N, C-alpha and C positions, 0 to 999 in steps of 0.2 A: 300359587301365583296366578294360575288361570282363574280360580274362583274369585280372587281379589279383583282381578281385572274385569271380570264379568259383573261383579257387584258394583264396581265403579261406573262402568258403562250404564248399567241399569239406573243407578243413582242420578247420573247426569241426564239421562233420558227423562226420568220422572220430574226432576227440577225444571228442565227445559220445557217440558209439556205443561207443567203447572204455571209457568210464567207466560203462557200464551203463544208459544212458538211450535211450529210443526214443520216437518220435512216432507215435501211432496214426494211420494213414492210412485206416482203414476207416470207412465211414459208419455202422457198427452201434454204435459207442461214440463218446463225445465226442472231438473233436480236442484231445488233451492230450499232455503229456509224461509218460511213465511211467518210473519207476526199476525196473530189472529185476534180480532176484536169483534165482539157481538154487534150485530146490526140492529139498530133501534128502529122500530116501526116508524115510517115516514122519512127516514134518512135517505137522501138522494144517492143514487148509484150512477156512476159515470162510465162512459166507454173506456175501455182499457183497464178498469179495475178488476181485481180478482175477488171472487166470492166463493163461499162454501154453500153447497146445496144439500138439503136433507131429502134424499131420494124417496124415503118412505112417505113423504107428504104428496108425492105425485102419483097420478093414475094414468100415466102416459104408456100406451101399449108398446111403443117402440123401446122405451127404457126397460119395460118388463121383459121384452124379447132380448134386449142387450144383457140383462141380468141372467136369463136362461143360457145365453151363449157365453157368459163369462166376461163380458166387456166391463161390467160394473157389479159391485156388491151393494145391494139395497140397504144393508145394515151399516155401510160406511159412507160418510159424507163425500161428496164429489167437489173437487176444486176446479174451477173454470174461470176463464177471462170473459169479461163482457165485451162483445163485439158490436152490439147494436142495442139501443134503448127504445123505450116506448115512443111511438111516433115515427121512428125510422122505417124506411122501406129497405128490405134486403132482397138481393137477387144473387143466386148461385149460377154462374155461367163462365165457361172457358177457363176453369180451374181457379176461379176467384170468387170471393164474396164481395159484392158491391153493396155499400151501405150509403143510402142517401137520407138526409135529414138536415139538421143544423150544420153538420159537418159531413163531408163526403169522403169515403175511404174505399180503398181497394185492397183486400187482404187475400193472400194466397190461400186457397182452400181446395185441396185435392178431394174429389169425391170418388171414393173407391166403389167399384161395382160389386166386389166380393171381399169378404174378410180373409184372414190368413188361413182359415180352414176351408175356403172355397164356397162359403155360404153367401147367398146374394144379399146385397145391401141396396137401399134405395135412398136417394136424397129427398129431403123435405121439399114439397112444391113451393116454388117462388115464381114471381115476385110476391112478397108478403109485407104488408105494413103492420108493424107491431102495435097492438092495442095497448091501452093504458094498463100499466102494471106488468107488461110482457117484456122479456129480454131475450136476446139472441146470444148464445154462449159459443165461444170459440176455443180452440186448442191447437196443438201442433198440426201442421197441414196434412201430414200423412197418417198419424197414429190416433188422432182424437176421435172419441165418440162424443159428439156434441150436437149443437142445434142443426148442423147440416143434415143430420140423420133423424133426430127426434123433435125438431122444431123449437118454437119459443117456449120459454119457461116463465111461470108466474113468479113475481117478486115474493110472494108469501112462502115460497120454498127456500129462500135464501136465509141462512142463519147467521153467517159471519162475513166480515170483510177480511181479506187476506192480503197483506202487503209483503212483497218480496223483500227480504233483508239481505241475504247473500247466498 
């Protein structure tokens, strides 16, 4: 009975995965099912959308440090939400991310000074106006390893769009 149940779960997982659905296992975004669709070059990305990033395409020293510390796995794609887009100016201050551009937003963004193991963390210097093709990634206010620490990410590292389903 146990073997049958495990086989059934494995079968459902394989079918689910092959149809373009993923379950977010990261603590930095809600535990939801996401429908995944490849991003076509030139496709616009909006604030609030979720994207999948191929970390192996990046040479960001803070992300490499995050991999050494176990925050991310460079062989696994990262799922994050877009907080600011090219042309926006971002400011981290008073526990918030302030985004100014075509739309103005104020997003709760706690900046931790140390990680759970007591190692020092540093916020990315702001104010910063995002250049063409740059995006600011956000995640859960307390648990996320995102642009508040590693800065803007270039559009070329985005591989898929992820839409929360349930």
